[in-house]
BAFI-3210 file (N, C-alpha, C; in Angstrom, 3 decimals, decimal comma, padded with zeros to 6 digits):
// residues 188
n [1|2|3|4|5|6|7|8|9|10|11|12|13|14|15|16|17|18|19|20|21|22|23|24|25|26|27|28|29|30|31|32|33|34|35|36|37|38|39|40|41|42|43|44|45|46|47|48|49|50|51|52|53|54|55|56|57|58|59|60|61|62|63|64|65|66|67|68|69|70|71|72|73|74|75|76|77|78|79|80|81|82|83|84|85|86|87|88|89|90|91|92|93|94|95|96|97|98|99|100|101|102|103|104|105|106|107|108|109|110|111|112|113|114|115|116|117|118|119|120|121|122|123|124|125|126|127|128|129|130|131|132|133|134|135|136|137|138|139|140|141|142|143|144|145|146|147|148|149|150|151|152|153|154|155|156|157|158|159|160|161|162|163|164|165|166|167|168|169|170|171|172|173|174|175|176|177|178|179|180|181|182|183|184|185|186|187|188]
n.u [008,733|008,316|005,553|005,352|002,795|001,102|000,148|-000,453|-002,401|-004,540|-007,053|-010,467|-011,285|-009,529|-006,075|-004,583|-005,027|-003,760|-000,929|000,780|002,445|000,778|000,784|-000,502|-003,303|-005,607|-007,328|-010,965|-012,972|-012,420|-012,770|-013,056|-012,458|-012,971|-010,850|-010,174|-007,448|-006,506|-007,638|-006,238|-003,647|-003,951|-004,348|-002,036|-000,364|-001,255|-003,245|-005,906|-008,566|-011,004|-014,194|-016,961|-019,774|-022,535|-025,574|-027,118|-030,051|-031,109|-030,059|-031,700|-034,686|-037,912|-039,118|-042,069|-042,451|-041,473|-038,927|-035,650|-034,315|-031,407|-031,329|-029,545|-026,133|-023,581|-021,013|-020,658|-018,839|-016,732|-013,226|-010,691|-009,947|-009,391|-007,675|-008,661|-007,299|-006,477|-004,343|-001,548|-000,124|003,201|005,916|007,070|005,738|003,649|002,138|001,034|-001,467|-001,854|000,463|002,542|002,268|003,197|003,742|006,178|006,691|004,638|001,355|-000,708|-002,993|-005,329|-008,697|-009,831|-011,927|-011,362|-009,184|-007,267|-007,114|-004,581|-002,965|-003,165|-001,878|-002,359|-003,704|-006,433|-007,335|-010,489|-011,982|-014,343|-017,743|-020,269|-023,754|-025,227|-026,427|-025,527|-024,728|-024,359|-021,779|-019,040|-017,054|-014,852|-014,551|-013,820|-011,209|-010,304|-011,398|-009,367|-009,181|-007,951|-008,846|-011,517|-012,553|-011,702|-013,119|-015,931|-016,110|-014,577|-015,009|-017,894|-018,054|-016,457|-017,830|-020,121|-019,511|-018,747|-020,998|-023,381|-024,141|-025,401|-027,617|-027,354|-026,517|-025,019|-027,130|-029,333|-028,875|-028,080|-028,337|-025,628|-022,734|-020,315|-017,135|-014,387|-011,055|-007,810|-004,461|-002,709|-000,985|000,898]
n.v [-085,795|-084,711|-083,034|-080,693|-080,065|-077,150|-076,914|-074,635|-073,283|-071,774|-072,190|-072,393|-074,894|-076,554|-078,011|-076,607|-077,775|-077,177|-077,395|-075,370|-072,632|-069,734|-067,261|-067,313|-067,408|-069,518|-072,118|-072,139|-073,816|-076,245|-077,915|-080,605|-080,539|-081,575|-082,028|-082,315|-083,560|-081,814|-079,418|-079,189|-078,893|-076,348|-074,745|-075,123|-073,822|-071,157|-070,471|-070,830|-069,645|-069,661|-071,651|-073,394|-074,657|-076,823|-075,941|-077,915|-080,074|-080,540|-078,070|-075,953|-074,486|-073,977|-070,892|-068,732|-067,359|-069,173|-069,198|-070,642|-070,833|-070,477|-072,333|-072,793|-071,912|-074,146|-073,489|-071,458|-070,144|-071,659|-071,435|-072,215|-074,808|-078,090|-079,721|-082,432|-084,951|-087,269|-089,771|-091,608|-093,835|-093,721|-095,227|-093,366|-091,155|-089,534|-089,629|-087,864|-087,635|-085,756|-084,206|-086,296|-088,320|-090,795|-093,740|-095,308|-098,352|-097,822|-098,231|-098,055|-095,650|-093,894|-092,990|-089,366|-088,944|-090,767|-089,633|-088,956|-086,542|-085,965|-086,676|-084,710|-081,949|-079,406|-076,480|-074,153|-070,894|-069,615|-066,969|-065,478|-065,956|-066,523|-066,651|-067,801|-067,975|-070,632|-069,740|-067,103|-066,487|-064,409|-062,882|-061,926|-063,722|-066,244|-066,556|-067,112|-069,397|-071,039|-070,994|-069,233|-067,647|-066,282|-067,957|-070,317|-070,498|-070,213|-072,843|-074,794|-074,739|-074,854|-077,352|-079,040|-078,500|-079,713|-082,507|-083,256|-082,623|-083,008|-085,406|-085,869|-084,368|-081,669|-079,969|-077,545|-076,154|-076,508|-074,251|-074,356|-073,286|-072,119|-072,251|-069,681|-069,962|-068,165|-068,304|-068,593|-070,033|-071,326|-073,227|-075,526]
n.w [022,105|025,402|027,289|029,775|032,341|033,199|035,917|037,984|040,547|040,204|038,945|039,329|039,464|040,395|040,051|037,449|033,899|031,593|029,027|029,039|030,371|031,579|032,827|035,148|034,801|034,565|032,404|032,944|031,897|029,555|026,564|024,135|020,633|017,277|014,435|010,703|009,296|007,012|008,144|010,500|009,703|008,548|010,793|012,152|010,367|010,698|009,230|009,707|011,738|012,581|012,921|011,990|013,548|013,596|015,022|017,072|017,282|019,960|021,096|019,941|018,914|017,222|016,574|017,188|014,929|012,865|012,383|013,166|016,385|018,609|021,916|023,872|024,433|023,501|023,929|025,660|028,473|027,891|027,752|026,579|023,820|023,028|020,549|018,825|016,866|014,028|015,256|016,836|019,214|019,623|020,973|023,898|023,068|020,853|017,434|014,673|012,192|010,415|010,026|009,939|007,766|007,320|009,295|011,270|013,130|014,848|016,395|014,475|012,925|014,922|015,279|015,463|017,164|019,431|020,550|023,648|025,968|026,939|024,592|022,720|021,053|020,374|021,441|021,715|022,165|022,660|021,270|020,197|019,680|017,561|016,440|013,420|010,241|008,086|005,459|005,709|006,071|005,603|003,084|004,183|006,327|005,177|004,482|007,220|007,893|006,772|004,032|001,170|-001,022|-002,861|-004,970|-003,869|-001,449|-002,469|-003,854|-002,420|000,295|000,502|-000,755|001,059|003,476|002,694|002,226|004,942|006,568|004,968|004,741|007,237|007,279|007,096|004,758|002,600|001,064|002,833|004,748|007,503|010,878|012,660|014,950|014,935|015,590|016,714|017,000|018,659|018,352|021,139|021,662|019,664]
ca.u [008,608|007,406|005,216|004,881|001,503|001,264|000,075|-000,603|-003,539|-005,542|-008,290|-011,498|-011,715|-008,436|-004,945|-004,654|-004,568|-002,880|000,573|001,693|002,434|000,063|000,752|-001,312|-004,814|-005,989|-008,785|-011,987|-013,409|-012,025|-013,560|-012,386|-013,003|-012,430|-010,672|-009,654|-006,063|-006,295|-007,755|-005,129|-002,395|-004,121|-004,221|-000,466|000,287|-001,734|-004,285|-007,254|-008,843|-012,639|-014,765|-018,394|-020,449|-024,185|-026,495|-027,745|-031,251|-031,452|-029,981|-032,350|-035,944|-038,410|-039,993|-043,399|-042,419|-041,204|-037,482|-034,811|-033,466|-030,533|-031,764|-028,420|-024,766|-022,800|-019,549|-020,528|-017,891|-015,479|-012,075|-009,874|-010,299|-008,128|-007,789|-008,559|-006,939|-005,969|-003,248|-001,161|000,877|004,740|006,923|006,583|005,020|002,509|002,461|-000,282|-001,406|-001,648|001,883|003,401|001,211|003,592|004,186|006,854|006,840|003,383|000,303|-001,751|-003,753|-006,580|-009,759|-009,624|-012,855|-010,817|-007,818|-007,478|-006,565|-002,928|-002,375|-003,715|-000,813|-002,854|-004,671|-006,957|-008,009|-011,670|-011,938|-015,733|-018,787|-021,417|-024,549|-025,549|-026,740|-024,304|-024,683|-023,967|-020,264|-018,692|-015,644|-013,551|-014,542|-013,518|-009,888|-010,214|-011,509|-008,565|-009,431|-007,276|-009,429|-012,927|-012,732|-011,728|-014,241|-017,109|-016,218|-013,877|-015,523|-018,955|-017,958|-016,048|-018,945|-021,174|-018,667|-018,666|-022,160|-024,499|-024,901|-026,248|-028,952|-026,978|-025,735|-025,001|-028,353|-030,298|-028,327|-028,353|-027,803|-024,281|-022,103|-019,156|-016,250|-013,147|-010,056|-006,276|-003,801|-002,066|-000,121|002,423]
ca.v [-084,550|-084,799|-081,824|-080,634|-079,235|-075,951|-077,114|-073,849|-073,577|-070,671|-072,498|-072,572|-076,411|-077,567|-077,618|-076,293|-078,821|-076,573|-077,896|-074,068|-071,530|-068,618|-065,986|-067,627|-067,239|-070,814|-072,238|-072,587|-074,842|-076,622|-079,063|-080,973|-080,077|-082,456|-081,304|-083,073|-083,428|-080,692|-078,376|-079,240|-078,253|-075,005|-074,289|-075,069|-072,946|-069,987|-069,827|-070,969|-068,927|-069,877|-072,857|-073,381|-076,006|-076,965|-075,936|-079,438|-080,044|-080,287|-076,638|-074,961|-074,624|-073,151|-069,700|-068,596|-066,939|-070,236|-069,378|-071,480|-070,133|-071,364|-072,156|-072,394|-072,013|-075,172|-073,069|-070,440|-070,486|-072,367|-070,534|-073,164|-075,844|-078,705|-080,287|-083,892|-085,252|-088,534|-089,804|-093,008|-093,895|-093,962|-095,249|-092,567|-090,076|-089,555|-089,056|-087,149|-088,064|-084,373|-083,973|-087,531|-089,386|-092,281|-094,331|-096,818|-098,880|-097,348|-099,402|-097,688|-094,381|-094,121|-091,855|-088,331|-088,969|-091,404|-089,094|-088,495|-085,060|-086,051|-086,610|-083,378|-080,863|-078,073|-075,753|-073,091|-069,917|-069,216|-065,394|-064,961|-066,910|-065,852|-067,402|-067,193|-069,249|-070,860|-068,893|-065,729|-066,344|-063,362|-063,128|-061,662|-064,855|-067,327|-066,983|-067,445|-070,852|-071,892|-071,021|-068,142|-067,205|-066,283|-069,195|-071,681|-070,419|-070,649|-074,211|-075,823|-074,691|-075,605|-078,894|-079,526|-078,676|-080,939|-083,844|-083,566|-082,191|-083,313|-086,867|-085,735|-083,425|-080,168|-079,394|-076,095|-075,705|-076,439|-073,259|-074,442|-072,315|-072,606|-071,397|-069,392|-069,907|-067,614|-068,749|-068,202|-070,847|-071,068|-074,096|-075,263]
ca.w [022,693|026,480|027,703|031,132|032,352|033,903|037,432|038,926|041,254|039,946|038,271|040,105|039,269|041,095|039,408|035,898|033,061|030,302|028,806|029,079|031,340|030,946|033,585|036,307|034,217|033,925|031,867|033,767|031,143|028,338|025,684|022,993|019,257|016,284|013,117|009,888|009,079|006,415|008,686|011,577|008,773|008,178|012,303|012,352|009,564|011,085|008,238|010,091|013,059|012,746|012,526|012,091|013,997|013,422|016,046|017,020|017,588|021,484|021,553|019,193|018,626|016,175|017,261|016,454|013,298|012,204|012,364|014,215|017,541|019,574|023,111|024,752|023,510|024,420|024,081|026,750|029,476|027,543|027,407|025,474|023,239|022,676|019,299|018,401|015,294|013,809|015,996|017,289|020,367|019,349|021,968|024,837|022,409|019,840|015,992|014,077|010,744|009,762|009,841|009,875|007,205|007,179|010,822|011,312|014,521|015,734|016,532|013,642|013,232|015,694|014,939|016,271|018,241|020,553|021,153|025,016|026,062|027,036|023,380|022,082|020,776|019,956|022,537|021,085|023,009|022,174|021,342|019,975|019,276|016,822|016,008|012,225|009,235|007,251|004,187|006,113|006,195|004,718|002,315|005,278|007,127|004,269|004,753|008,546|007,630|006,115|002,545|000,765|-002,200|-003,168|-005,826|-002,821|-000,575|-003,043|-004,238|-001,655|001,442|000,314|-001,024|002,296|004,318|002,248|002,621|006,351|007,133|004,183|005,093|008,812|006,907|007,340|003,810|002,443|000,646|004,080|005,359|008,783|011,911|012,884|015,869|014,268|016,589|016,336|018,018|018,525|018,658|022,230|021,739|020,053]
c.u [007,526|006,906|004,821|003,634|001,908|001,266|-000,267|-002,161|-004,660|-006,967|-009,375|-011,733|-010,519|-007,370|-005,091|-004,183|-003,789|-001,539|001,301|001,559|001,793|-000,245|-000,196|-003,044|-005,052|-007,239|-009,662|-012,789|-012,661|-012,898|-012,769|-013,093|-012,319|-012,113|-010,038|-008,081|-005,696|-006,448|-006,817|-003,963|-002,560|-004,211|-002,943|000,091|-000,191|-002,731|-005,678|-007,489|-010,136|-012,703|-016,231|-018,751|-021,964|-024,698|-027,428|-029,299|-031,774|-030,993|-030,484|-033,825|-036,760|-039,308|-041,359|-043,544|-041,819|-039,601|-036,764|-034,116|-032,749|-031,130|-030,546|-027,272|-023,882|-021,261|-019,428|-019,784|-016,896|-014,364|-011,042|-010,773|-009,087|-008,417|-007,688|-008,408|-006,638|-004,718|-002,829|-000,266|002,280|005,619|006,357|005,678|003,876|002,968|000,957|-000,336|-001,488|-000,336|002,971|002,737|001,931|004,029|005,115|006,989|005,620|002,330|-000,859|-002,507|-005,130|-007,519|-009,539|-010,625|-012,345|-009,578|-008,294|-006,727|-005,047|-002,299|-002,639|-002,245|-001,256|-004,061|-005,016|-007,673|-009,308|-011,932|-013,426|-016,478|-019,975|-022,520|-025,128|-025,911|-025,346|-023,801|-024,266|-022,445|-019,898|-017,239|-014,459|-013,495|-013,797|-012,236|-009,606|-010,598|-010,701|-008,473|-008,918|-007,882|-010,793|-013,408|-012,815|-012,772|-015,576|-017,336|-015,790|-014,660|-016,964|-018,845|-017,358|-017,099|-019,936|-020,777|-018,804|-020,217|-023,540|-025,156|-025,630|-027,517|-028,637|-026,228|-025,784|-026,181|-029,317|-029,915|-028,816|-027,793|-026,760|-023,630|-020,697|-018,086|-014,940|-012,193|-008,406|-005,490|-002,768|-000,834|-000,087|002,550]
c.v [-084,758|-083,280|-081,890|-079,597|-078,140|-076,073|-075,932|-074,035|-072,497|-070,899|-072,837|-074,226|-077,171|-076,927|-077,485|-077,500|-078,498|-077,210|-076,672|-073,166|-070,383|-067,553|-066,191|-067,674|-068,665|-070,965|-072,732|-073,591|-074,993|-077,810|-079,357|-080,663|-080,906|-081,511|-082,343|-082,658|-082,104|-079,329|-078,030|-078,530|-076,874|-074,271|-074,008|-074,046|-071,351|-069,377|-070,220|-070,572|-069,042|-071,225|-072,734|-074,845|-076,010|-076,817|-077,126|-079,223|-079,747|-078,948|-075,680|-075,378|-073,802|-072,024|-069,561|-068,107|-068,097|-070,179|-070,172|-070,587|-070,958|-070,968|-071,975|-072,745|-072,829|-074,613|-071,811|-070,903|-071,080|-071,358|-071,197|-074,514|-076,873|-079,670|-081,813|-084,066|-086,791|-088,802|-091,401|-092,751|-094,322|-093,966|-094,444|-091,359|-090,499|-089,115|-088,652|-087,299|-086,800|-084,141|-084,948|-088,673|-090,705|-092,678|-095,511|-097,170|-098,251|-098,380|-098,793|-096,343|-095,006|-092,903|-090,793|-088,387|-089,800|-091,085|-088,501|-087,309|-085,026|-086,185|-085,410|-082,376|-079,731|-077,669|-074,423|-072,211|-069,515|-067,695|-064,919|-066,006|-066,052|-066,932|-066,842|-068,377|-069,406|-070,100|-067,453|-065,429|-065,335|-063,646|-062,805|-062,911|-066,080|-067,615|-067,535|-068,878|-071,774|-071,838|-069,419|-067,317|-067,233|-067,573|-070,565|-071,687|-070,838|-072,068|-075,164|-075,763|-075,359|-077,106|-079,627|-079,691|-079,780|-082,291|-084,256|-083,447|-082,799|-084,733|-086,769|-084,685|-081,949|-079,611|-078,079|-075,608|-075,664|-075,107|-073,445|-073,239|-072,987|-071,676|-071,005|-069,273|-069,287|-067,956|-068,368|-069,404|-070,436|-071,888|-075,030|-073,908]
c.w [024,281|026,945|029,036|031,187|033,364|035,346|038,359|039,435|041,291|039,543|039,271|040,285|039,705|040,100|037,728|035,013|031,892|030,348|028,965|030,057|030,682|032,069|034,716|035,995|033,673|033,337|032,860|033,185|030,031|027,774|024,499|021,655|018,258|015,023|012,290|009,770|008,192|007,204|010,111|010,889|008,682|009,744|012,333|011,614|009,753|010,073|008,648|011,508|013,389|012,181|012,657|012,528|014,123|014,819|016,193|017,592|019,150|021,888|020,703|019,299|017,722|016,837|016,677|015,129|012,436|012,033|013,598|015,094|018,491|021,079|024,152|023,967|024,129|024,508|025,175|028,035|029,047|027,005|026,318|025,110|022,797|021,506|019,238|017,122|015,225|014,514|016,122|018,280|019,492|020,440|023,071|024,237|021,569|018,433|015,639|012,538|009,776|009,256|009,678|009,135|007,192|008,846|010,502|012,837|015,424|015,617|015,601|014,049|014,031|015,273|015,949|017,433|019,483|021,154|022,695|025,004|026,087|025,675|022,516|022,159|020,662|020,975|021,595|021,973|022,239|022,333|021,249|019,510|018,734|016,404|014,512|011,318|008,464|006,221|004,418|006,262|005,123|003,903|003,113|005,940|006,314|004,739|006,177|008,721|007,157|004,576|002,142|-000,248|-002,269|-003,808|-004,607|-002,018|-001,221|-003,285|-002,996|-000,145|001,383|000,100|000,253|003,283|004,070|002,664|004,128|006,929|006,249|004,421|006,303|008,279|006,977|006,171|003,527|002,115|001,786|004,783|006,844|009,758|012,552|014,072|014,985|015,440|016,026|017,409|017,791|019,073|020,026|022,198|020,448|019,549]
res [m|k|q|e|r|c|g|c|k|t|s|p|y|g|t|c|r|l|f|v|p|h|n|g|k|c|d|t|l|s|r|p|i|l|f|s|g|l|m|v|r|a|i|l|d|g|k|k|t|q|t|r|r|v|v|m|g|r|d|s|s|i|s|s|d|g|t|w|r|a|k|k|c|p|w|e|g|i|e|t|l|w|v|r|e|t|w|c|q|k|g|d|g|f|s|y|a|a|t|a|p|r|i|d|g|a|n|g|w|k|p|s|i|h|m|p|r|k|a|s|r|i|i|l|a|l|k|r|i|r|l|e|h|l|q|e|i|t|m|e|d|a|p|a|e|g|f|t|a|v|e|q|y|a|g|c|f|r|d|g|w|d|a|i|n|g|k|r|g|y|g|w|e|t|n|p|l|v|w|a|l|t|f|e|r|v|q|p]
***
C-alpha cells in the first residue's frame, strides 16, 4: 500500500511530513518512539493509549531533599510520534512483524531502532504528558497500557517492564521516575 504525504505548507518547519490530511494543522515537531510487537498490536486494536518512558540521567537531577526531579521534558513541544517496530522491505512496500510474523520473499526482519520514517505505518498524536514514579500507575491507567485486568497489570505489566528496563537498572523495584505519555492513534 503506497501512502501519500499530506504536503501542505502550514508547518513552520516547511512542508508537512505526515501521511494523512489533517485540516491544515501540521505537526510542528515529531519524533520516533519504539514499541514491541505485542504493544504495536495493542495500539492497532485500540487497547493501548499510554506508555511510560524512564526519565534518563541527563534529563534529571537530585534535589536538596534527596528526591529525583526532571530538568527537562524531552517530549515538550512534540505533537506527533511515529512508531518504530520490527519491519522489513518487501518489494515496493513494507511488512511488519507485529501483524505478519511470516515473511516470504523479503530480506529478513530489521530491528525497530533501524526503521526509517518512511516505513512507519502508525502515527500517534501526543495528548498528555505526566511526570510520576513508575509505581504511581493507577488501576485506571493499567488498561491504557494495553492490559485489561488488575491481574494482568499486577503481573504482566511489572514482568514486561522488568524484561525491558530491568537490565538497564530501571526495574519495577527501583521505582524510577517516568514520563507517562497519553496518545491517540492518528494513522492508520
